[in-house]
Structures are given as structure tokens and as C-alpha cells.
Predicted model as a PDB file, atoms N, CA, C, CB and O in Angstrom, pLDDT in the B-factor column:
MODEL        1                                                                  
ATOM      1  N   UNK A   1      31.209   7.570  16.680  1.00 76.00           N  
ATOM      2  CA  UNK A   1      30.645   8.516  17.860  1.00 76.00           C  
ATOM      3  C   UNK A   1      30.613   9.877  16.886  1.00 76.00           C  
ATOM      4  CB  UNK A   1      31.816   8.660  19.487  1.00 76.00           C  
ATOM      5  O   UNK A   1      31.442  10.259  16.061  1.00 76.00           O  
ATOM      6  N   UNK A   2      29.163  10.543  17.355  1.00 83.00           N  
ATOM      7  CA  UNK A   2      29.019  11.809  16.640  1.00 83.00           C  
ATOM      8  C   UNK A   2      29.233  12.947  17.397  1.00 83.00           C  
ATOM      9  CB  UNK A   2      27.789  11.939  16.079  1.00 83.00           C  
ATOM     10  O   UNK A   2      29.010  12.934  18.608  1.00 83.00           O  
ATOM     11  N   UNK A   3      29.785  14.278  16.620  1.00 88.00           N  
ATOM     12  CA  UNK A   3      30.221  15.209  17.485  1.00 88.00           C  
ATOM     13  C   UNK A   3      29.064  16.124  17.864  1.00 88.00           C  
ATOM     14  CB  UNK A   3      31.351  15.922  16.911  1.00 88.00           C  
ATOM     15  O   UNK A   3      28.120  16.070  17.076  1.00 88.00           O  
ATOM     16  N   UNK A   4      28.963  16.745  18.639  1.00 86.00           N  
ATOM     17  CA  UNK A   4      28.002  17.516  19.248  1.00 86.00           C  
ATOM     18  C   UNK A   4      28.374  19.186  18.904  1.00 86.00           C  
ATOM     19  CB  UNK A   4      28.002  17.111  20.882  1.00 86.00           C  
ATOM     20  O   UNK A   4      29.290  19.794  19.458  1.00 86.00           O  
ATOM     21  N   UNK A   5      27.629  19.659  18.066  1.00 92.00           N  
ATOM     22  CA  UNK A   5      28.059  20.971  17.721  1.00 92.00           C  
ATOM     23  C   UNK A   5      27.477  22.164  18.416  1.00 92.00           C  
ATOM     24  CB  UNK A   5      27.846  21.128  16.405  1.00 92.00           C  
ATOM     25  O   UNK A   5      27.635  23.337  18.078  1.00 92.00           O  
ATOM     26  N   UNK A   6      26.746  21.690  19.486  1.00 92.00           N  
ATOM     27  CA  UNK A   6      25.828  22.868  20.207  1.00 92.00           C  
ATOM     28  C   UNK A   6      26.889  23.674  20.970  1.00 92.00           C  
ATOM     29  CB  UNK A   6      24.547  22.249  21.364  1.00 92.00           C  
ATOM     30  O   UNK A   6      27.934  23.099  21.277  1.00 92.00           O  
ATOM     31  N   UNK A   7      26.737  24.720  21.238  1.00 95.00           N  
ATOM     32  CA  UNK A   7      27.784  25.575  22.106  1.00 95.00           C  
ATOM     33  C   UNK A   7      27.731  24.934  23.570  1.00 95.00           C  
ATOM     34  CB  UNK A   7      27.354  27.328  22.173  1.00 95.00           C  
ATOM     35  O   UNK A   7      26.798  24.232  23.962  1.00 95.00           O  
ATOM     36  N   UNK A   8      28.748  25.237  24.250  1.00 94.00           N  
ATOM     37  CA  UNK A   8      28.751  24.538  25.408  1.00 94.00           C  
ATOM     38  C   UNK A   8      27.728  24.871  26.413  1.00 94.00           C  
ATOM     39  CB  UNK A   8      29.939  24.652  25.937  1.00 94.00           C  
ATOM     40  O   UNK A   8      27.278  23.997  27.154  1.00 94.00           O  
ATOM     41  N   UNK A   9      27.276  26.312  26.481  1.00 94.00           N  
ATOM     42  CA  UNK A   9      26.208  26.480  27.427  1.00 94.00           C  
ATOM     43  C   UNK A   9      24.859  25.845  27.254  1.00 94.00           C  
ATOM     44  CB  UNK A   9      25.998  27.768  27.530  1.00 94.00           C  
ATOM     45  O   UNK A   9      24.058  25.554  28.143  1.00 94.00           O  
ATOM     46  N   UNK A  10      24.738  25.670  25.872  1.00 96.00           N  
ATOM     47  CA  UNK A  10      23.421  24.928  25.420  1.00 96.00           C  
ATOM     48  C   UNK A  10      23.383  23.531  25.931  1.00 96.00           C  
ATOM     49  CB  UNK A  10      23.282  24.861  23.830  1.00 96.00           C  
ATOM     50  O   UNK A  10      22.391  23.040  26.468  1.00 96.00           O  
ATOM     51  N   UNK A  11      24.740  22.792  25.700  1.00 95.00           N  
ATOM     52  CA  UNK A  11      24.872  21.288  26.171  1.00 95.00           C  
ATOM     53  C   UNK A  11      24.489  21.368  27.897  1.00 95.00           C  
ATOM     54  CB  UNK A  11      26.689  20.629  25.836  1.00 95.00           C  
ATOM     55  O   UNK A  11      23.886  20.405  28.371  1.00 95.00           O  
ATOM     56  N   UNK A  12      24.829  22.454  28.740  1.00 96.00           N  
ATOM     57  CA  UNK A  12      24.788  22.580  30.071  1.00 96.00           C  
ATOM     58  C   UNK A  12      23.195  22.590  30.183  1.00 96.00           C  
ATOM     59  CB  UNK A  12      25.626  23.880  30.651  1.00 96.00           C  
ATOM     60  O   UNK A  12      22.516  21.722  30.732  1.00 96.00           O  
ATOM     61  N   UNK A  13      22.739  23.740  29.554  1.00 96.00           N  
ATOM     62  CA  UNK A  13      21.200  24.093  29.601  1.00 96.00           C  
ATOM     63  C   UNK A  13      20.301  22.677  29.361  1.00 96.00           C  
ATOM     64  CB  UNK A  13      20.822  25.300  28.304  1.00 96.00           C  
ATOM     65  O   UNK A  13      19.472  22.233  30.155  1.00 96.00           O  
ATOM     66  N   UNK A  14      20.660  22.116  28.125  1.00 97.00           N  
ATOM     67  CA  UNK A  14      19.942  20.708  27.866  1.00 97.00           C  
ATOM     68  C   UNK A  14      20.039  19.970  28.864  1.00 97.00           C  
ATOM     69  CB  UNK A  14      20.411  19.904  26.790  1.00 97.00           C  
ATOM     70  O   UNK A  14      18.978  19.616  29.377  1.00 97.00           O  
ATOM     71  N   UNK A  15      21.156  19.556  29.388  1.00 96.00           N  
ATOM     72  CA  UNK A  15      21.385  18.530  30.357  1.00 96.00           C  
ATOM     73  C   UNK A  15      20.683  18.729  31.675  1.00 96.00           C  
ATOM     74  CB  UNK A  15      22.796  18.411  30.589  1.00 96.00           C  
ATOM     75  O   UNK A  15      20.319  17.744  32.318  1.00 96.00           O  
ATOM     76  N   UNK A  16      20.426  20.233  32.208  1.00 97.00           N  
ATOM     77  CA  UNK A  16      19.697  20.573  33.220  1.00 97.00           C  
ATOM     78  C   UNK A  16      18.133  20.249  33.057  1.00 97.00           C  
ATOM     79  CB  UNK A  16      19.969  21.931  33.435  1.00 97.00           C  
ATOM     80  O   UNK A  16      17.450  19.645  33.885  1.00 97.00           O  
ATOM     81  N   UNK A  17      17.771  20.684  32.027  1.00 97.00           N  
ATOM     82  CA  UNK A  17      16.297  20.468  31.503  1.00 97.00           C  
ATOM     83  C   UNK A  17      15.988  18.921  31.568  1.00 97.00           C  
ATOM     84  CB  UNK A  17      16.107  21.032  29.879  1.00 97.00           C  
ATOM     85  O   UNK A  17      14.992  18.479  32.141  1.00 97.00           O  
ATOM     86  N   UNK A  18      16.825  18.221  31.001  1.00 97.00           N  
ATOM     87  CA  UNK A  18      16.679  16.783  30.762  1.00 97.00           C  
ATOM     88  C   UNK A  18      16.846  16.080  32.398  1.00 97.00           C  
ATOM     89  CB  UNK A  18      17.975  16.231  29.542  1.00 97.00           C  
ATOM     90  O   UNK A  18      16.288  15.001  32.596  1.00 97.00           O  
ATOM     91  N   UNK A  19      17.448  16.587  33.269  1.00 97.00           N  
ATOM     92  CA  UNK A  19      17.385  16.094  34.707  1.00 97.00           C  
ATOM     93  C   UNK A  19      16.201  16.494  35.282  1.00 97.00           C  
ATOM     94  CB  UNK A  19      18.489  16.570  35.568  1.00 97.00           C  
ATOM     95  O   UNK A  19      15.630  15.668  35.995  1.00 97.00           O  
ATOM     96  N   UNK A  20      15.671  17.658  35.118  1.00 97.00           N  
ATOM     97  CA  UNK A  20      14.340  18.371  35.539  1.00 97.00           C  
ATOM     98  C   UNK A  20      13.204  17.296  35.008  1.00 97.00           C  
ATOM     99  CB  UNK A  20      14.155  20.049  34.758  1.00 97.00           C  
ATOM    100  O   UNK A  20      12.489  16.676  35.795  1.00 97.00           O  
ATOM    101  N   UNK A  21      13.138  17.169  33.752  1.00 97.00           N  
ATOM    102  CA  UNK A  21      12.310  16.277  33.060  1.00 97.00           C  
ATOM    103  C   UNK A  21      12.259  14.907  33.635  1.00 97.00           C  
ATOM    104  CB  UNK A  21      12.719  16.213  31.720  1.00 97.00           C  
ATOM    105  O   UNK A  21      11.177  14.423  33.968  1.00 97.00           O  
ATOM    106  N   UNK A  22      13.437  14.222  33.775  1.00 98.00           N  
ATOM    107  CA  UNK A  22      13.408  12.798  34.364  1.00 98.00           C  
ATOM    108  C   UNK A  22      13.329  12.795  35.921  1.00 98.00           C  
ATOM    109  CB  UNK A  22      14.726  11.992  33.923  1.00 98.00           C  
ATOM    110  O   UNK A  22      13.595  11.735  36.487  1.00 98.00           O  
ATOM    111  N   UNK A  23      13.019  13.776  36.590  1.00 97.00           N  
ATOM    112  CA  UNK A  23      12.886  13.968  37.967  1.00 97.00           C  
ATOM    113  C   UNK A  23      13.820  13.761  38.871  1.00 97.00           C  
ATOM    114  CB  UNK A  23      12.037  13.369  38.349  1.00 97.00           C  
ATOM    115  O   UNK A  23      13.590  13.630  40.073  1.00 97.00           O  
ATOM    116  N   UNK A  24      15.182  13.709  38.225  1.00 96.00           N  
ATOM    117  CA  UNK A  24      16.355  13.839  39.030  1.00 96.00           C  
ATOM    118  C   UNK A  24      16.610  15.221  39.824  1.00 96.00           C  
ATOM    119  CB  UNK A  24      17.472  13.589  38.132  1.00 96.00           C  
ATOM    120  O   UNK A  24      17.126  15.208  40.942  1.00 96.00           O  
ATOM    121  N   UNK A  25      16.224  16.393  39.191  1.00 96.00           N  
ATOM    122  CA  UNK A  25      16.103  17.726  39.889  1.00 96.00           C  
ATOM    123  C   UNK A  25      14.678  17.857  40.164  1.00 96.00           C  
ATOM    124  CB  UNK A  25      16.644  18.972  39.039  1.00 96.00           C  
ATOM    125  O   UNK A  25      13.842  17.722  39.270  1.00 96.00           O  
ATOM    126  N   UNK A  26      14.336  18.151  41.532  1.00 95.00           N  
ATOM    127  CA  UNK A  26      12.694  18.506  41.831  1.00 95.00           C  
ATOM    128  C   UNK A  26      12.986  19.919  42.449  1.00 95.00           C  
ATOM    129  CB  UNK A  26      11.721  17.301  43.078  1.00 95.00           C  
ATOM    130  O   UNK A  26      14.058  20.416  42.797  1.00 95.00           O  
ATOM    131  N   UNK A  27      11.851  20.358  42.477  1.00 94.00           N  
ATOM    132  CA  UNK A  27      11.625  21.623  43.129  1.00 94.00           C  
ATOM    133  C   UNK A  27      12.318  21.687  44.462  1.00 94.00           C  
ATOM    134  CB  UNK A  27      10.164  21.869  43.298  1.00 94.00           C  
ATOM    135  O   UNK A  27      12.174  20.641  45.094  1.00 94.00           O  
ATOM    136  N   UNK A  28      13.054  22.645  45.097  1.00 95.00           N  
ATOM    137  CA  UNK A  28      13.858  22.590  46.173  1.00 95.00           C  
ATOM    138  C   UNK A  28      15.126  22.003  46.212  1.00 95.00           C  
ATOM    139  CB  UNK A  28      13.262  22.100  46.997  1.00 95.00           C  
ATOM    140  O   UNK A  28      15.894  22.210  47.152  1.00 95.00           O  
ATOM    141  N   UNK A  29      15.413  21.262  45.230  1.00 96.00           N  
ATOM    142  CA  UNK A  29      16.728  20.673  45.145  1.00 96.00           C  
ATOM    143  C   UNK A  29      17.886  21.644  44.732  1.00 96.00           C  
ATOM    144  CB  UNK A  29      16.659  19.555  44.180  1.00 96.00           C  
ATOM    145  O   UNK A  29      17.715  22.568  43.937  1.00 96.00           O  
ATOM    146  N   UNK A  30      19.028  21.367  45.315  1.00 95.00           N  
ATOM    147  CA  UNK A  30      20.007  22.152  44.759  1.00 95.00           C  
ATOM    148  C   UNK A  30      20.537  21.901  43.480  1.00 95.00           C  
ATOM    149  CB  UNK A  30      20.942  22.175  45.521  1.00 95.00           C  
ATOM    150  O   UNK A  30      20.707  20.747  43.087  1.00 95.00           O  
ATOM    151  N   UNK A  31      20.823  22.929  42.772  1.00 94.00           N  
ATOM    152  CA  UNK A  31      21.324  22.749  41.394  1.00 94.00           C  
ATOM    153  C   UNK A  31      22.932  22.528  41.539  1.00 94.00           C  
ATOM    154  CB  UNK A  31      20.932  24.100  40.429  1.00 94.00           C  
ATOM    155  O   UNK A  31      23.575  23.208  42.340  1.00 94.00           O  
ATOM    156  N   UNK A  32      23.478  21.647  40.811  1.00 95.00           N  
ATOM    157  CA  UNK A  32      24.937  21.409  40.873  1.00 95.00           C  
ATOM    158  C   UNK A  32      25.621  22.927  40.845  1.00 95.00           C  
ATOM    159  CB  UNK A  32      25.447  20.404  39.538  1.00 95.00           C  
ATOM    160  O   UNK A  32      25.034  23.863  40.301  1.00 95.00           O  
ATOM    161  N   UNK A  33      26.759  23.061  41.404  1.00 96.00           N  
ATOM    162  CA  UNK A  33      27.481  24.348  41.328  1.00 96.00           C  
ATOM    163  C   UNK A  33      28.221  24.474  40.153  1.00 96.00           C  
ATOM    164  CB  UNK A  33      28.366  24.550  42.422  1.00 96.00           C  
ATOM    165  O   UNK A  33      28.541  23.536  39.424  1.00 96.00           O  
ATOM    166  N   UNK A  34      28.464  25.544  39.999  1.00 96.00           N  
ATOM    167  CA  UNK A  34      29.426  26.267  38.620  1.00 96.00           C  
ATOM    168  C   UNK A  34      30.473  25.250  38.284  1.00 96.00           C  
ATOM    169  CB  UNK A  34      30.364  27.880  39.030  1.00 96.00           C  
ATOM    170  O   UNK A  34      30.593  24.770  37.157  1.00 96.00           O  
ATOM    171  N   UNK A  35      31.243  24.934  39.333  1.00 96.00           N  
ATOM    172  CA  UNK A  35      32.431  24.238  39.290  1.00 96.00           C  
ATOM    173  C   UNK A  35      32.172  22.774  38.807  1.00 96.00           C  
ATOM    174  CB  UNK A  35      33.088  24.294  40.647  1.00 96.00           C  
ATOM    175  O   UNK A  35      32.794  22.204  37.911  1.00 96.00           O  
ATOM    176  N   UNK A  36      31.207  22.292  39.508  1.00 97.00           N  
ATOM    177  CA  UNK A  36      30.625  20.847  39.361  1.00 97.00           C  
ATOM    178  C   UNK A  36      30.091  20.484  37.687  1.00 97.00           C  
ATOM    179  CB  UNK A  36      29.203  20.745  40.510  1.00 97.00           C  
ATOM    180  O   UNK A  36      30.380  19.517  36.983  1.00 97.00           O  
ATOM    181  N   UNK A  37      29.216  21.663  37.398  1.00 97.00           N  
ATOM    182  CA  UNK A  37      28.801  21.557  35.981  1.00 97.00           C  
ATOM    183  C   UNK A  37      29.744  21.525  35.000  1.00 97.00           C  
ATOM    184  CB  UNK A  37      28.021  22.530  35.641  1.00 97.00           C  
ATOM    185  O   UNK A  37      29.587  20.776  34.035  1.00 97.00           O  
ATOM    186  N   UNK A  38      30.926  22.392  35.125  1.00 96.00           N  
ATOM    187  CA  UNK A  38      32.059  22.690  34.347  1.00 96.00           C  
ATOM    188  C   UNK A  38      32.849  21.324  34.359  1.00 96.00           C  
ATOM    189  CB  UNK A  38      32.893  23.963  34.938  1.00 96.00           C  
ATOM    190  O   UNK A  38      33.208  20.956  33.241  1.00 96.00           O  
ATOM    191  N   UNK A  39      33.150  20.595  35.301  1.00 96.00           N  
ATOM    192  CA  UNK A  39      33.785  19.454  35.411  1.00 96.00           C  
ATOM    193  C   UNK A  39      33.113  18.275  34.849  1.00 96.00           C  
ATOM    194  CB  UNK A  39      34.060  19.277  36.660  1.00 96.00           C  
ATOM    195  O   UNK A  39      33.705  17.445  34.159  1.00 96.00           O  
ATOM    196  N   UNK A  40      31.743  18.208  35.185  1.00 95.00           N  
ATOM    197  CA  UNK A  40      30.903  17.168  34.514  1.00 95.00           C  
ATOM    198  C   UNK A  40      31.064  17.196  32.815  1.00 95.00           C  
ATOM    199  CB  UNK A  40      29.299  17.456  34.967  1.00 95.00           C  
ATOM    200  O   UNK A  40      31.306  16.222  32.102  1.00 95.00           O  
ATOM    201  N   UNK A  41      30.883  18.418  32.443  1.00 93.00           N  
ATOM    202  CA  UNK A  41      30.909  18.757  30.913  1.00 93.00           C  
ATOM    203  C   UNK A  41      32.152  18.868  30.282  1.00 93.00           C  
ATOM    204  CB  UNK A  41      30.278  19.989  30.628  1.00 93.00           C  
ATOM    205  O   UNK A  41      32.198  18.985  29.058  1.00 93.00           O  
ATOM    206  N   UNK A  42      33.406  18.839  31.125  1.00 93.00           N  
ATOM    207  CA  UNK A  42      34.739  19.113  30.510  1.00 93.00           C  
ATOM    208  C   UNK A  42      34.895  20.703  29.930  1.00 93.00           C  
ATOM    209  CB  UNK A  42      34.934  18.015  29.265  1.00 93.00           C  
ATOM    210  O   UNK A  42      35.612  20.970  28.966  1.00 93.00           O  
ATOM    211  N   UNK A  43      34.195  21.598  30.594  1.00 94.00           N  
ATOM    212  CA  UNK A  43      34.252  22.910  29.856  1.00 94.00           C  
ATOM    213  C   UNK A  43      34.618  24.034  31.026  1.00 94.00           C  
ATOM    214  CB  UNK A  43      32.709  23.243  29.047  1.00 94.00           C  
ATOM    215  O   UNK A  43      34.468  23.744  32.213  1.00 94.00           O  
ATOM    216  N   UNK A  44      34.978  24.993  30.720  1.00 94.00           N  
ATOM    217  CA  UNK A  44      35.290  26.131  31.660  1.00 94.00           C  
ATOM    218  C   UNK A  44      33.999  26.664  32.568  1.00 94.00           C  
ATOM    219  CB  UNK A  44      35.856  27.362  30.750  1.00 94.00           C  
ATOM    220  O   UNK A  44      32.846  26.654  32.137  1.00 94.00           O  
ATOM    221  N   UNK A  45      34.345  27.096  33.790  1.00 95.00           N  
ATOM    222  CA  UNK A  45      33.359  27.838  34.612  1.00 95.00           C  
ATOM    223  C   UNK A  45      32.630  28.734  33.900  1.00 95.00           C  
ATOM    224  CB  UNK A  45      33.930  28.533  35.665  1.00 95.00           C  
ATOM    225  O   UNK A  45      31.403  28.690  33.996  1.00 95.00           O  
ATOM    226  N   UNK A  46      33.277  29.727  33.041  1.00 93.00           N  
ATOM    227  CA  UNK A  46      32.919  30.550  32.329  1.00 93.00           C  
ATOM    228  C   UNK A  46      31.971  30.216  31.326  1.00 93.00           C  
ATOM    229  CB  UNK A  46      33.847  31.014  31.941  1.00 93.00           C  
ATOM    230  O   UNK A  46      31.070  31.013  31.062  1.00 93.00           O  
ATOM    231  N   UNK A  47      32.077  29.070  30.709  1.00 93.00           N  
ATOM    232  CA  UNK A  47      31.030  28.612  29.781  1.00 93.00           C  
ATOM    233  C   UNK A  47      29.697  28.132  30.495  1.00 93.00           C  
ATOM    234  CB  UNK A  47      31.607  27.456  28.931  1.00 93.00           C  
ATOM    235  O   UNK A  47      28.624  28.119  29.892  1.00 93.00           O  
ATOM    236  N   UNK A  48      29.819  27.780  31.681  1.00 93.00           N  
ATOM    237  CA  UNK A  48      28.704  27.173  32.521  1.00 93.00           C  
ATOM    238  C   UNK A  48      27.654  28.587  32.744  1.00 93.00           C  
ATOM    239  CB  UNK A  48      29.409  26.433  34.168  1.00 93.00           C  
ATOM    240  O   UNK A  48      26.614  28.488  33.395  1.00 93.00           O  
TER     241      UNK A  48                                                      
ENDMDL                                                                          
END                                                                             
């Protein structure tokens, strides 16, 4: 397993961009909440 050294906020941003590119998030869709993103990524809400 390789370690991801990107800052937490960058990992969240990259994840959202990937979801948009994949079509999982479309115009008009709700973006996951701050709490949901924090839980998904195992980080604090402040990092989100």
C-alpha cells in the first residue's frame, strides 16, 4: 500500500473532481455535506 502525501483538502477536492468527471455528480446534484465528506475521508470537518 502506498501512502498518499497530499493534504487532506486536496484529496477531497480531487475526489469531487473525479466524481464530476465520472458523471456521478451532475449539474444540479447535491454535493455531499461537509460531515459526509469528512466521514468518507476519515478527516475532520475543518479539513473539508
